[in-house]
mmCIF file of the N, C-alpha and C atoms, coordinates in Angstrom:
data_MODEL
# 
_entry.id   MODEL 
# 
loop_
_atom_site.group_PDB 
_atom_site.id 
_atom_site.type_symbol 
_atom_site.label_atom_id 
_atom_site.label_alt_id 
_atom_site.label_comp_id 
_atom_site.label_asym_id 
_atom_site.label_entity_id 
_atom_site.label_seq_id 
_atom_site.pdbx_PDB_ins_code 
_atom_site.Cartn_x 
_atom_site.Cartn_y 
_atom_site.Cartn_z 
_atom_site.occupancy 
_atom_site.B_iso_or_equiv 
_atom_site.pdbx_formal_charge 
_atom_site.auth_seq_id 
_atom_site.auth_comp_id 
_atom_site.auth_asym_id 
_atom_site.auth_atom_id 
_atom_site.pdbx_PDB_model_num 
ATOM 1   N N  . MET A 1 1  ? 13.705  -1.650  10.449  1.00 0.00 ? 1  MET A N  1 
ATOM 2   C CA . MET A 1 1  ? 12.879  -1.203  9.240   1.00 0.00 ? 1  MET A CA 1 
ATOM 3   C C  . MET A 1 1  ? 11.599  -0.579  9.805   1.00 0.00 ? 1  MET A C  1 
ATOM 4   N N  . VAL A 1 2  ? 11.213  0.499   9.171   1.00 0.00 ? 2  VAL A N  1 
ATOM 5   C CA . VAL A 1 2  ? 9.973   1.125   9.540   1.00 0.00 ? 2  VAL A CA 1 
ATOM 6   C C  . VAL A 1 2  ? 8.993   1.073   8.359   1.00 0.00 ? 2  VAL A C  1 
ATOM 7   N N  . ILE A 1 3  ? 7.765   0.731   8.731   1.00 0.00 ? 3  ILE A N  1 
ATOM 8   C CA . ILE A 1 3  ? 6.690   0.556   7.743   1.00 0.00 ? 3  ILE A CA 1 
ATOM 9   C C  . ILE A 1 3  ? 5.497   1.378   8.195   1.00 0.00 ? 3  ILE A C  1 
ATOM 10  N N  . LEU A 1 4  ? 5.062   2.310   7.310   1.00 0.00 ? 4  LEU A N  1 
ATOM 11  C CA . LEU A 1 4  ? 3.859   3.069   7.559   1.00 0.00 ? 4  LEU A CA 1 
ATOM 12  C C  . LEU A 1 4  ? 2.749   2.437   6.771   1.00 0.00 ? 4  LEU A C  1 
ATOM 13  N N  . SER A 1 5  ? 1.648   2.144   7.430   1.00 0.00 ? 5  SER A N  1 
ATOM 14  C CA . SER A 1 5  ? 0.558   1.340   6.729   1.00 0.00 ? 5  SER A CA 1 
ATOM 15  C C  . SER A 1 5  ? -0.840  1.892   7.038   1.00 0.00 ? 5  SER A C  1 
ATOM 16  N N  . PRO A 1 6  ? -1.171  3.055   6.434   1.00 0.00 ? 6  PRO A N  1 
ATOM 17  C CA . PRO A 1 6  ? -2.504  3.547   6.611   1.00 0.00 ? 6  PRO A CA 1 
ATOM 18  C C  . PRO A 1 6  ? -3.382  2.886   5.562   1.00 0.00 ? 6  PRO A C  1 
ATOM 19  N N  . ASN A 1 7  ? -4.720  2.912   5.846   1.00 0.00 ? 7  ASN A N  1 
ATOM 20  C CA . ASN A 1 7  ? -5.607  2.508   4.759   1.00 0.00 ? 7  ASN A CA 1 
ATOM 21  C C  . ASN A 1 7  ? -5.807  3.712   3.825   1.00 0.00 ? 7  ASN A C  1 
ATOM 22  N N  . ALA A 1 8  ? -6.418  3.570   2.674   1.00 0.00 ? 8  ALA A N  1 
ATOM 23  C CA . ALA A 1 8  ? -6.444  4.657   1.702   1.00 0.00 ? 8  ALA A CA 1 
ATOM 24  C C  . ALA A 1 8  ? -7.188  5.869   2.245   1.00 0.00 ? 8  ALA A C  1 
ATOM 25  N N  . ASP A 1 9  ? -8.310  5.682   2.948   1.00 0.00 ? 9  ASP A N  1 
ATOM 26  C CA . ASP A 1 9  ? -8.998  6.834   3.522   1.00 0.00 ? 9  ASP A CA 1 
ATOM 27  C C  . ASP A 1 9  ? -8.188  7.591   4.519   1.00 0.00 ? 9  ASP A C  1 
ATOM 28  N N  . GLU A 1 10 ? -7.496  6.896   5.329   1.00 0.00 ? 10 GLU A N  1 
ATOM 29  C CA . GLU A 1 10 ? -6.689  7.491   6.372   1.00 0.00 ? 10 GLU A CA 1 
ATOM 30  C C  . GLU A 1 10 ? -5.533  8.331   5.636   1.00 0.00 ? 10 GLU A C  1 
ATOM 31  N N  . ALA A 1 11 ? -4.916  7.660   4.632   1.00 0.00 ? 11 ALA A N  1 
ATOM 32  C CA . ALA A 1 11 ? -3.812  8.390   3.914   1.00 0.00 ? 11 ALA A CA 1 
ATOM 33  C C  . ALA A 1 11 ? -4.321  9.634   3.194   1.00 0.00 ? 11 ALA A C  1 
ATOM 34  N N  . PHE A 1 12 ? -5.397  9.648   2.579   1.00 0.00 ? 12 PHE A N  1 
ATOM 35  C CA . PHE A 1 12 ? -5.952  10.772  1.914   1.00 0.00 ? 12 PHE A CA 1 
ATOM 36  C C  . PHE A 1 12 ? -6.312  11.860  2.996   1.00 0.00 ? 12 PHE A C  1 
ATOM 37  N N  . SER A 1 13 ? -6.889  11.454  4.054   1.00 0.00 ? 13 SER A N  1 
ATOM 38  C CA . SER A 1 13 ? -7.220  12.396  5.127   1.00 0.00 ? 13 SER A CA 1 
ATOM 39  C C  . SER A 1 13 ? -5.976  13.039  5.732   1.00 0.00 ? 13 SER A C  1 
ATOM 40  N N  . LEU A 1 14 ? -5.011  12.280  6.063   1.00 0.00 ? 14 LEU A N  1 
ATOM 41  C CA . LEU A 1 14 ? -3.768  12.847  6.614   1.00 0.00 ? 14 LEU A CA 1 
ATOM 42  C C  . LEU A 1 14 ? -3.059  13.828  5.645   1.00 0.00 ? 14 LEU A C  1 
ATOM 43  N N  . LEU A 1 15 ? -3.198  13.620  4.399   1.00 0.00 ? 15 LEU A N  1 
ATOM 44  C CA . LEU A 1 15 ? -2.562  14.447  3.423   1.00 0.00 ? 15 LEU A CA 1 
ATOM 45  C C  . LEU A 1 15 ? -3.566  15.593  2.893   1.00 0.00 ? 15 LEU A C  1 
ATOM 46  N N  . SER A 1 16 ? -4.742  15.594  3.429   1.00 0.00 ? 16 SER A N  1 
ATOM 47  C CA . SER A 1 16 ? -5.814  16.590  3.027   1.00 0.00 ? 16 SER A CA 1 
ATOM 48  C C  . SER A 1 16 ? -6.105  16.477  1.426   1.00 0.00 ? 16 SER A C  1 
ATOM 49  N N  . ARG A 1 17 ? -6.055  15.181  1.011   1.00 0.00 ? 17 ARG A N  1 
ATOM 50  C CA . ARG A 1 17 ? -6.352  14.960  -0.415  1.00 0.00 ? 17 ARG A CA 1 
ATOM 51  C C  . ARG A 1 17 ? -7.868  14.739  -0.600  1.00 0.00 ? 17 ARG A C  1 
ATOM 52  N N  . PRO A 1 18 ? -8.417  15.220  -1.700  1.00 0.00 ? 18 PRO A N  1 
ATOM 53  C CA . PRO A 1 18 ? -9.862  14.997  -1.903  1.00 0.00 ? 18 PRO A CA 1 
ATOM 54  C C  . PRO A 1 18 ? -10.103 13.634  -2.369  1.00 0.00 ? 18 PRO A C  1 
ATOM 55  N N  . LEU A 1 19 ? -11.338 13.153  -2.097  1.00 0.00 ? 19 LEU A N  1 
ATOM 56  C CA . LEU A 1 19 ? -11.861 11.899  -2.640  1.00 0.00 ? 19 LEU A CA 1 
ATOM 57  C C  . LEU A 1 19 ? -12.374 12.127  -3.997  1.00 0.00 ? 19 LEU A C  1 
ATOM 58  N N  . PRO A 1 20 ? -12.634 11.250  -4.859  1.00 0.00 ? 20 PRO A N  1 
ATOM 59  C CA . PRO A 1 20 ? -12.676 9.784   -4.668  1.00 0.00 ? 20 PRO A CA 1 
ATOM 60  C C  . PRO A 1 20 ? -11.260 9.199   -4.740  1.00 0.00 ? 20 PRO A C  1 
ATOM 61  N N  . LEU A 1 21 ? -11.077 8.018   -4.268  1.00 0.00 ? 21 LEU A N  1 
ATOM 62  C CA . LEU A 1 21 ? -9.839  7.251   -4.362  1.00 0.00 ? 21 LEU A CA 1 
ATOM 63  C C  . LEU A 1 21 ? -9.699  6.683   -5.782  1.00 0.00 ? 21 LEU A C  1 
ATOM 64  N N  . SER A 1 22 ? -8.447  6.738   -6.226  1.00 0.00 ? 22 SER A N  1 
ATOM 65  C CA . SER A 1 22 ? -7.993  6.115   -7.466  1.00 0.00 ? 22 SER A CA 1 
ATOM 66  C C  . SER A 1 22 ? -6.612  5.523   -7.315  1.00 0.00 ? 22 SER A C  1 
ATOM 67  N N  . LYS A 1 23 ? -6.296  4.625   -8.179  1.00 0.00 ? 23 LYS A N  1 
ATOM 68  C CA . LYS A 1 23 ? -4.939  4.003   -8.129  1.00 0.00 ? 23 LYS A CA 1 
ATOM 69  C C  . LYS A 1 23 ? -3.872  5.098   -8.280  1.00 0.00 ? 23 LYS A C  1 
ATOM 70  N N  . GLU A 1 24 ? -4.098  6.004   -9.235  1.00 0.00 ? 24 GLU A N  1 
ATOM 71  C CA . GLU A 1 24 ? -3.154  7.113   -9.461  1.00 0.00 ? 24 GLU A CA 1 
ATOM 72  C C  . GLU A 1 24 ? -3.023  7.996   -8.298  1.00 0.00 ? 24 GLU A C  1 
ATOM 73  N N  . GLY A 1 25 ? -4.129  8.321   -7.636  1.00 0.00 ? 25 GLY A N  1 
ATOM 74  C CA . GLY A 1 25 ? -4.110  9.150   -6.420  1.00 0.00 ? 25 GLY A CA 1 
ATOM 75  C C  . GLY A 1 25 ? -3.372  8.516   -5.289  1.00 0.00 ? 25 GLY A C  1 
ATOM 76  N N  . ILE A 1 26 ? -3.600  7.241   -5.144  1.00 0.00 ? 26 ILE A N  1 
ATOM 77  C CA . ILE A 1 26 ? -2.921  6.423   -4.092  1.00 0.00 ? 26 ILE A CA 1 
ATOM 78  C C  . ILE A 1 26 ? -1.410  6.397   -4.325  1.00 0.00 ? 26 ILE A C  1 
ATOM 79  N N  . GLU A 1 27 ? -0.999  6.196   -5.597  1.00 0.00 ? 27 GLU A N  1 
ATOM 80  C CA . GLU A 1 27 ? 0.434   6.188   -5.910  1.00 0.00 ? 27 GLU A CA 1 
ATOM 81  C C  . GLU A 1 27 ? 1.008   7.560   -5.590  1.00 0.00 ? 27 GLU A C  1 
ATOM 82  N N  . GLU A 1 28 ? 0.353   8.621   -5.879  1.00 0.00 ? 28 GLU A N  1 
ATOM 83  C CA . GLU A 1 28 ? 0.803   9.968   -5.604  1.00 0.00 ? 28 GLU A CA 1 
ATOM 84  C C  . GLU A 1 28 ? 0.907   10.281  -4.112  1.00 0.00 ? 28 GLU A C  1 
ATOM 85  N N  . ALA A 1 29 ? -0.103  9.695   -3.328  1.00 0.00 ? 29 ALA A N  1 
ATOM 86  C CA . ALA A 1 29 ? -0.077  9.857   -1.892  1.00 0.00 ? 29 ALA A CA 1 
ATOM 87  C C  . ALA A 1 29 ? 1.135   9.076   -1.279  1.00 0.00 ? 29 ALA A C  1 
ATOM 88  N N  . ALA A 1 30 ? 1.444   7.907   -1.794  1.00 0.00 ? 30 ALA A N  1 
ATOM 89  C CA . ALA A 1 30 ? 2.584   7.177   -1.309  1.00 0.00 ? 30 ALA A CA 1 
ATOM 90  C C  . ALA A 1 30 ? 3.877   7.943   -1.517  1.00 0.00 ? 30 ALA A C  1 
ATOM 91  N N  . LYS A 1 31 ? 4.036   8.548   -2.716  1.00 0.00 ? 31 LYS A N  1 
ATOM 92  C CA . LYS A 1 31 ? 5.221   9.361   -2.978  1.00 0.00 ? 31 LYS A CA 1 
ATOM 93  C C  . LYS A 1 31 ? 5.309   10.554  -1.971  1.00 0.00 ? 31 LYS A C  1 
ATOM 94  N N  . GLU A 1 32 ? 4.116   11.151  -1.678  1.00 0.00 ? 32 GLU A N  1 
ATOM 95  C CA . GLU A 1 32 ? 4.095   12.299  -0.805  1.00 0.00 ? 32 GLU A CA 1 
ATOM 96  C C  . GLU A 1 32 ? 4.574   11.873  0.579   1.00 0.00 ? 32 GLU A C  1 
ATOM 97  N N  . PHE A 1 33 ? 4.043   10.739  1.098   1.00 0.00 ? 33 PHE A N  1 
ATOM 98  C CA . PHE A 1 33 ? 4.525   10.238  2.419   1.00 0.00 ? 33 PHE A CA 1 
ATOM 99  C C  . PHE A 1 33 ? 6.018   9.943   2.403   1.00 0.00 ? 33 PHE A C  1 
ATOM 100 N N  . LEU A 1 34 ? 6.535   9.340   1.321   1.00 0.00 ? 34 LEU A N  1 
ATOM 101 C CA . LEU A 1 34 ? 7.984   9.065   1.239   1.00 0.00 ? 34 LEU A CA 1 
ATOM 102 C C  . LEU A 1 34 ? 8.784   10.386  1.211   1.00 0.00 ? 34 LEU A C  1 
ATOM 103 N N  . ASN A 1 35 ? 8.249   11.416  0.631   1.00 0.00 ? 35 ASN A N  1 
ATOM 104 C CA . ASN A 1 35 ? 9.013   12.619  0.594   1.00 0.00 ? 35 ASN A CA 1 
ATOM 105 C C  . ASN A 1 35 ? 9.094   13.329  1.996   1.00 0.00 ? 35 ASN A C  1 
ATOM 106 N N  . PHE A 1 36 ? 8.211   12.972  2.904   1.00 0.00 ? 36 PHE A N  1 
ATOM 107 C CA . PHE A 1 36 ? 8.256   13.450  4.294   1.00 0.00 ? 36 PHE A CA 1 
ATOM 108 C C  . PHE A 1 36 ? 9.416   12.700  4.983   1.00 0.00 ? 36 PHE A C  1 
ATOM 109 N N  . GLY A 1 37 ? 9.689   11.498  4.610   1.00 0.00 ? 37 GLY A N  1 
ATOM 110 C CA . GLY A 1 37 ? 10.696  10.626  5.161   1.00 0.00 ? 37 GLY A CA 1 
ATOM 111 C C  . GLY A 1 37 ? 10.079  9.614   6.044   1.00 0.00 ? 37 GLY A C  1 
ATOM 112 N N  . ILE A 1 38 ? 10.277  8.359   5.862   1.00 0.00 ? 38 ILE A N  1 
ATOM 113 C CA . ILE A 1 38 ? 9.776   7.265   6.736   1.00 0.00 ? 38 ILE A CA 1 
ATOM 114 C C  . ILE A 1 38 ? 10.993  6.504   7.221   1.00 0.00 ? 38 ILE A C  1 
ATOM 115 N N  . GLY A 1 39 ? 11.169  6.555   8.485   1.00 0.00 ? 39 GLY A N  1 
ATOM 116 C CA . GLY A 1 39 ? 12.368  5.869   9.061   1.00 0.00 ? 39 GLY A CA 1 
ATOM 117 C C  . GLY A 1 39 ? 13.420  6.926   9.310   1.00 0.00 ? 39 GLY A C  1 
ATOM 118 N N  . ARG A 1 40 ? 14.436  6.530   10.117  1.00 0.00 ? 40 ARG A N  1 
ATOM 119 C CA . ARG A 1 40 ? 15.532  7.506   10.412  1.00 0.00 ? 40 ARG A CA 1 
ATOM 120 C C  . ARG A 1 40 ? 16.374  7.987   9.215   1.00 0.00 ? 40 ARG A C  1 
ATOM 121 N N  . GLN A 1 41 ? 16.697  7.098   8.292   1.00 0.00 ? 41 GLN A N  1 
ATOM 122 C CA . GLN A 1 41 ? 17.419  7.554   7.116   1.00 0.00 ? 41 GLN A CA 1 
ATOM 123 C C  . GLN A 1 41 ? 16.543  7.611   5.905   1.00 0.00 ? 41 GLN A C  1 
ATOM 124 N N  . GLY A 1 42 ? 15.201  7.685   6.109   1.00 0.00 ? 42 GLY A N  1 
ATOM 125 C CA . GLY A 1 42 ? 14.292  7.752   5.004   1.00 0.00 ? 42 GLY A CA 1 
ATOM 126 C C  . GLY A 1 42 ? 14.227  6.515   4.135   1.00 0.00 ? 42 GLY A C  1 
ATOM 127 N N  . ASN A 1 43 ? 14.569  5.353   4.715   1.00 0.00 ? 43 ASN A N  1 
ATOM 128 C CA . ASN A 1 43 ? 14.666  4.080   4.051   1.00 0.00 ? 43 ASN A CA 1 
ATOM 129 C C  . ASN A 1 43 ? 13.520  3.183   4.437   1.00 0.00 ? 43 ASN A C  1 
ATOM 130 N N  . GLY A 1 44 ? 12.393  3.755   4.961   1.00 0.00 ? 44 GLY A N  1 
ATOM 131 C CA . GLY A 1 44 ? 11.210  2.972   5.315   1.00 0.00 ? 44 GLY A CA 1 
ATOM 132 C C  . GLY A 1 44 ? 10.290  2.692   4.092   1.00 0.00 ? 44 GLY A C  1 
ATOM 133 N N  . TRP A 1 45 ? 9.232   2.045   4.389   1.00 0.00 ? 45 TRP A N  1 
ATOM 134 C CA . TRP A 1 45 ? 8.298   1.572   3.362   1.00 0.00 ? 45 TRP A CA 1 
ATOM 135 C C  . TRP A 1 45 ? 6.866   2.178   3.630   1.00 0.00 ? 45 TRP A C  1 
ATOM 136 N N  . ILE A 1 46 ? 6.095   2.400   2.661   1.00 0.00 ? 46 ILE A N  1 
ATOM 137 C CA . ILE A 1 46 ? 4.721   2.820   2.767   1.00 0.00 ? 46 ILE A CA 1 
ATOM 138 C C  . ILE A 1 46 ? 3.900   1.724   2.154   1.00 0.00 ? 46 ILE A C  1 
ATOM 139 N N  . VAL A 1 47 ? 2.899   1.241   2.890   1.00 0.00 ? 47 VAL A N  1 
ATOM 140 C CA . VAL A 1 47 ? 1.968   0.228   2.394   1.00 0.00 ? 47 VAL A CA 1 
ATOM 141 C C  . VAL A 1 47 ? 0.574   0.833   2.602   1.00 0.00 ? 47 VAL A C  1 
ATOM 142 N N  . ILE A 1 48 ? -0.096  1.211   1.465   1.00 0.00 ? 48 ILE A N  1 
ATOM 143 C CA . ILE A 1 48 ? -1.412  1.831   1.574   1.00 0.00 ? 48 ILE A CA 1 
ATOM 144 C C  . ILE A 1 48 ? -2.418  0.720   1.221   1.00 0.00 ? 48 ILE A C  1 
ATOM 145 N N  . ARG A 1 49 ? -3.195  0.369   2.207   1.00 0.00 ? 49 ARG A N  1 
ATOM 146 C CA . ARG A 1 49 ? -4.161  -0.747  2.104   1.00 0.00 ? 49 ARG A CA 1 
ATOM 147 C C  . ARG A 1 49 ? -5.470  -0.111  1.501   1.00 0.00 ? 49 ARG A C  1 
ATOM 148 N N  . CYS A 1 50 ? -5.956  -0.802  0.438   1.00 0.00 ? 50 CYS A N  1 
ATOM 149 C CA . CYS A 1 50 ? -7.010  -0.195  -0.397  1.00 0.00 ? 50 CYS A CA 1 
ATOM 150 C C  . CYS A 1 50 ? -8.231  -1.074  -0.576  1.00 0.00 ? 50 CYS A C  1 
ATOM 151 N N  . GLY A 1 51 ? -8.576  -1.954  0.316   1.00 0.00 ? 51 GLY A N  1 
ATOM 152 C CA . GLY A 1 51 ? -9.690  -2.841  0.251   1.00 0.00 ? 51 GLY A CA 1 
ATOM 153 C C  . GLY A 1 51 ? -9.684  -3.648  -1.011  1.00 0.00 ? 51 GLY A C  1 
ATOM 154 N N  . ALA A 1 52 ? -10.713 -3.599  -1.814  1.00 0.00 ? 52 ALA A N  1 
ATOM 155 C CA . ALA A 1 52 ? -10.877 -4.436  -3.016  1.00 0.00 ? 52 ALA A CA 1 
ATOM 156 C C  . ALA A 1 52 ? -9.803  -4.061  -4.066  1.00 0.00 ? 52 ALA A C  1 
ATOM 157 N N  . LEU A 1 53 ? -9.166  -2.910  -3.975  1.00 0.00 ? 53 LEU A N  1 
ATOM 158 C CA . LEU A 1 53 ? -8.175  -2.531  -5.007  1.00 0.00 ? 53 LEU A CA 1 
ATOM 159 C C  . LEU A 1 53 ? -6.848  -3.281  -4.646  1.00 0.00 ? 53 LEU A C  1 
ATOM 160 N N  . GLY A 1 54 ? -6.693  -3.753  -3.444  1.00 0.00 ? 54 GLY A N  1 
ATOM 161 C CA . GLY A 1 54 ? -5.509  -4.485  -3.028  1.00 0.00 ? 54 GLY A CA 1 
ATOM 162 C C  . GLY A 1 54 ? -4.728  -3.541  -2.114  1.00 0.00 ? 54 GLY A C  1 
ATOM 163 N N  . ALA A 1 55 ? -3.364  -3.500  -2.307  1.00 0.00 ? 55 ALA A N  1 
ATOM 164 C CA . ALA A 1 55 ? -2.512  -2.623  -1.489  1.00 0.00 ? 55 ALA A CA 1 
ATOM 165 C C  . ALA A 1 55 ? -1.405  -2.145  -2.378  1.00 0.00 ? 55 ALA A C  1 
ATOM 166 N N  . TYR A 1 56 ? -0.924  -0.945  -2.104  1.00 0.00 ? 56 TYR A N  1 
ATOM 167 C CA . TYR A 1 56 ? 0.171   -0.343  -2.873  1.00 0.00 ? 56 TYR A CA 1 
ATOM 168 C C  . TYR A 1 56 ? 1.383   -0.260  -1.928  1.00 0.00 ? 56 TYR A C  1 
ATOM 169 N N  . VAL A 1 57 ? 2.537   -0.736  -2.420  1.00 0.00 ? 57 VAL A N  1 
ATOM 170 C CA . VAL A 1 57 ? 3.727   -0.854  -1.651  1.00 0.00 ? 57 VAL A CA 1 
ATOM 171 C C  . VAL A 1 57 ? 4.861   -0.173  -2.277  1.00 0.00 ? 57 VAL A C  1 
ATOM 172 N N  . LYS A 1 58 ? 5.631   0.684   -1.497  1.00 0.00 ? 58 LYS A N  1 
ATOM 173 C CA . LYS A 1 58 ? 6.714   1.385   -2.129  1.00 0.00 ? 58 LYS A CA 1 
ATOM 174 C C  . LYS A 1 58 ? 7.668   1.876   -1.084  1.00 0.00 ? 58 LYS A C  1 
ATOM 175 N N  . SER A 1 59 ? 8.937   2.004   -1.493  1.00 0.00 ? 59 SER A N  1 
ATOM 176 C CA . SER A 1 59 ? 9.967   2.663   -0.684  1.00 0.00 ? 59 SER A CA 1 
ATOM 177 C C  . SER A 1 59 ? 10.611  3.726   -1.533  1.00 0.00 ? 59 SER A C  1 
ATOM 178 N N  . ALA A 1 60 ? 11.500  4.500   -0.920  1.00 0.00 ? 60 ALA A N  1 
ATOM 179 C CA . ALA A 1 60 ? 12.152  5.513   -1.711  1.00 0.00 ? 60 ALA A CA 1 
ATOM 180 C C  . ALA A 1 60 ? 13.140  4.951   -2.751  1.00 0.00 ? 60 ALA A C  1 
ATOM 181 N N  . ASP A 1 61 ? 13.569  3.720   -2.523  1.00 0.00 ? 61 ASP A N  1 
ATOM 182 C CA . ASP A 1 61 ? 14.594  3.100   -3.466  1.00 0.00 ? 61 ASP A CA 1 
ATOM 183 C C  . ASP A 1 61 ? 13.925  2.078   -4.409  1.00 0.00 ? 61 ASP A C  1 
ATOM 184 N N  . THR A 1 62 ? 12.643  1.839   -4.284  1.00 0.00 ? 62 THR A N  1 
ATOM 185 C CA . THR A 1 62 ? 11.994  0.778   -5.174  1.00 0.00 ? 62 THR A CA 1 
ATOM 186 C C  . THR A 1 62 ? 10.796  1.458   -5.894  1.00 0.00 ? 62 THR A C  1 
ATOM 187 N N  . GLU A 1 63 ? 10.516  0.784   -7.028  1.00 0.00 ? 63 GLU A N  1 
ATOM 188 C CA . GLU A 1 63 ? 9.285   1.125   -7.700  1.00 0.00 ? 63 GLU A CA 1 
ATOM 189 C C  . GLU A 1 63 ? 8.127   0.605   -6.958  1.00 0.00 ? 63 GLU A C  1 
ATOM 190 N N  . GLY A 1 64 ? 6.989   1.305   -6.985  1.00 0.00 ? 64 GLY A N  1 
ATOM 191 C CA . GLY A 1 64 ? 5.799   0.885   -6.362  1.00 0.00 ? 64 GLY A CA 1 
ATOM 192 C C  . GLY A 1 64 ? 5.200   -0.349  -7.052  1.00 0.00 ? 64 GLY A C  1 
ATOM 193 N N  . ALA A 1 65 ? 4.479   -1.143  -6.234  1.00 0.00 ? 65 ALA A N  1 
ATOM 194 C CA . ALA A 1 65 ? 3.833   -2.368  -6.781  1.00 0.00 ? 65 ALA A CA 1 
ATOM 195 C C  . ALA A 1 65 ? 2.448   -2.492  -6.146  1.00 0.00 ? 65 ALA A C  1 
ATOM 196 N N  . TRP A 1 66 ? 1.513   -2.936  -6.993  1.00 0.00 ? 66 TRP A N  1 
ATOM 197 C CA . TRP A 1 66 ? 0.140   -3.240  -6.526  1.00 0.00 ? 66 TRP A CA 1 
ATOM 198 C C  . TRP A 1 66 ? 0.102   -4.685  -6.165  1.00 0.00 ? 66 TRP A C  1 
ATOM 199 N N  . ILE A 1 67 ? -0.500  -5.028  -5.038  1.00 0.00 ? 67 ILE A N  1 
ATOM 200 C CA . ILE A 1 67 ? -0.616  -6.434  -4.566  1.00 0.00 ? 67 ILE A CA 1 
ATOM 201 C C  . ILE A 1 67 ? -2.112  -6.610  -4.584  1.00 0.00 ? 67 ILE A C  1 
ATOM 202 N N  . ASP A 1 68 ? -2.522  -7.793  -5.276  1.00 0.00 ? 68 ASP A N  1 
ATOM 203 C CA . ASP A 1 68 ? -3.932  -8.081  -5.415  1.00 0.00 ? 68 ASP A CA 1 
ATOM 204 C C  . ASP A 1 68 ? -4.581  -8.303  -4.058  1.00 0.00 ? 68 ASP A C  1 
ATOM 205 N N  . ALA A 1 69 ? -5.846  -7.941  -3.944  1.00 0.00 ? 69 ALA A N  1 
ATOM 206 C CA . ALA A 1 69 ? -6.600  -8.114  -2.686  1.00 0.00 ? 69 ALA A CA 1 
ATOM 207 C C  . ALA A 1 69 ? -7.018  -9.535  -2.402  1.00 0.00 ? 69 ALA A C  1 
ATOM 208 N N  . TYR A 1 70 ? -7.207  -10.282 -3.406  1.00 0.00 ? 70 TYR A N  1 
ATOM 209 C CA . TYR A 1 70 ? -7.772  -11.622 -3.236  1.00 0.00 ? 70 TYR A CA 1 
ATOM 210 C C  . TYR A 1 70 ? -7.005  -12.671 -3.985  1.00 0.00 ? 70 TYR A C  1 
ATOM 211 N N  . TRP A 1 71 ? -7.080  -13.931 -3.560  1.00 0.00 ? 71 TRP A N  1 
ATOM 212 C CA . TRP A 1 71 ? -6.502  -14.982 -4.309  1.00 0.00 ? 71 TRP A CA 1 
ATOM 213 C C  . TRP A 1 71 ? -7.255  -15.230 -5.627  1.00 0.00 ? 71 TRP A C  1 
ATOM 214 N N  . THR A 1 72 ? -6.541  -15.580 -6.640  1.00 0.00 ? 72 THR A N  1 
ATOM 215 C CA . THR A 1 72 ? -7.214  -15.901 -7.929  1.00 0.00 ? 72 THR A CA 1 
ATOM 216 C C  . THR A 1 72 ? -7.089  -17.390 -8.145  1.00 0.00 ? 72 THR A C  1 
ATOM 217 N N  . SER A 1 73 ? -7.757  -17.885 -9.170  1.00 0.00 ? 73 SER A N  1 
ATOM 218 C CA . SER A 1 73 ? -7.720  -19.278 -9.479  1.00 0.00 ? 73 SER A CA 1 
ATOM 219 C C  . SER A 1 73 ? -6.347  -19.766 -9.773  1.00 0.00 ? 73 SER A C  1 
ATOM 220 N N  . THR A 1 74 ? -5.379  -18.907 -10.177 1.00 0.00 ? 74 THR A N  1 
ATOM 221 C CA . THR A 1 74 ? -3.972  -19.379 -10.395 1.00 0.00 ? 74 THR A CA 1 
ATOM 222 C C  . THR A 1 74 ? -3.220  -19.565 -9.045  1.00 0.00 ? 74 THR A C  1 
ATOM 223 N N  . ASP A 1 75 ? -3.804  -19.130 -7.950  1.00 0.00 ? 75 ASP A N  1 
ATOM 224 C CA . ASP A 1 75 ? -3.164  -19.256 -6.610  1.00 0.00 ? 75 ASP A CA 1 
ATOM 225 C C  . ASP A 1 75 ? -3.648  -20.426 -5.798  1.00 0.00 ? 75 ASP A C  1 
ATOM 226 N N  . VAL A 1 76 ? -4.393  -21.345 -6.357  1.00 0.00 ? 76 VAL A N  1 
ATOM 227 C CA . VAL A 1 76 ? -5.086  -22.401 -5.630  1.00 0.00 ? 76 VAL A CA 1 
ATOM 228 C C  . VAL A 1 76 ? -4.055  -23.233 -4.903  1.00 0.00 ? 76 VAL A C  1 
ATOM 229 N N  . GLU A 1 77 ? -2.919  -23.537 -5.484  1.00 0.00 ? 77 GLU A N  1 
ATOM 230 C CA . GLU A 1 77 ? -1.854  -24.386 -4.762  1.00 0.00 ? 77 GLU A CA 1 
ATOM 231 C C  . GLU A 1 77 ? -1.295  -23.675 -3.551  1.00 0.00 ? 77 GLU A C  1 
ATOM 232 N N  . ARG A 1 78 ? -1.484  -22.404 -3.410  1.00 0.00 ? 78 ARG A N  1 
ATOM 233 C CA . ARG A 1 78 ? -0.973  -21.700 -2.226  1.00 0.00 ? 78 ARG A CA 1 
ATOM 234 C C  . ARG A 1 78 ? -1.939  -21.646 -1.117  1.00 0.00 ? 78 ARG A C  1 
ATOM 235 N N  . VAL A 1 79 ? -3.148  -22.065 -1.310  1.00 0.00 ? 79 VAL A N  1 
ATOM 236 C CA . VAL A 1 79 ? -4.203  -22.020 -0.251  1.00 0.00 ? 79 VAL A CA 1 
ATOM 237 C C  . VAL A 1 79 ? -4.089  -23.294 0.582   1.00 0.00 ? 79 VAL A C  1 
ATOM 238 N N  . VAL A 1 80 ? -4.012  -23.119 1.876   1.00 0.00 ? 80 VAL A N  1 
ATOM 239 C CA . VAL A 1 80 ? -3.901  -24.289 2.823   1.00 0.00 ? 80 VAL A CA 1 
ATOM 240 C C  . VAL A 1 80 ? -5.184  -24.440 3.549   1.00 0.00 ? 80 VAL A C  1 
ATOM 241 N N  . ASP A 1 81 ? -5.728  -25.722 3.521   1.00 0.00 ? 81 ASP A N  1 
ATOM 242 C CA . ASP A 1 81 ? -6.910  -25.973 4.286   1.00 0.00 ? 81 ASP A CA 1 
ATOM 243 C C  . ASP A 1 81 ? -6.488  -26.350 5.756   1.00 0.00 ? 81 ASP A C  1 
ATOM 244 N N  . VAL A 1 82 ? -6.722  -25.418 6.707   1.00 0.00 ? 82 VAL A N  1 
ATOM 245 C CA . VAL A 1 82 ? -6.246  -25.701 8.046   1.00 0.00 ? 82 VAL A CA 1 
ATOM 246 C C  . VAL A 1 82 ? -7.226  -26.534 8.836   1.00 0.00 ? 82 VAL A C  1 
ATOM 247 N N  . THR A 1 83 ? -8.361  -26.842 8.302   1.00 0.00 ? 83 THR A N  1 
ATOM 248 C CA . THR A 1 83 ? -9.339  -27.741 8.938   1.00 0.00 ? 83 THR A CA 1 
ATOM 249 C C  . THR A 1 83 ? -9.078  -29.204 8.751   1.00 0.00 ? 83 THR A C  1 
ATOM 250 N N  . GLY A 1 84 ? -8.097  -29.577 7.918   1.00 0.00 ? 84 GLY A N  1 
ATOM 251 C CA . GLY A 1 84 ? -7.693  -30.886 7.804   1.00 0.00 ? 84 GLY A CA 1 
ATOM 252 C C  . GLY A 1 84 ? -8.422  -31.562 6.664   1.00 0.00 ? 84 GLY A C  1 
# 
């Protein structure tokens, strides 16, 4: 499996897209990368890391999804205290 994972600034620069960053612009950039083909059969993934906006994940065969940047209060049970 091939995963391309630029941050949003890198993605926009590689595609010669103008700033400012927006969720809609990031989603369009992901589609553009996928149109170039990621992986040998074009079945790779694009993950655009967007700081406080989170990350946008998509493949040619799946709908894109936004992943939150930070844990929320509903995620408390998933946090592990490694200090004991």
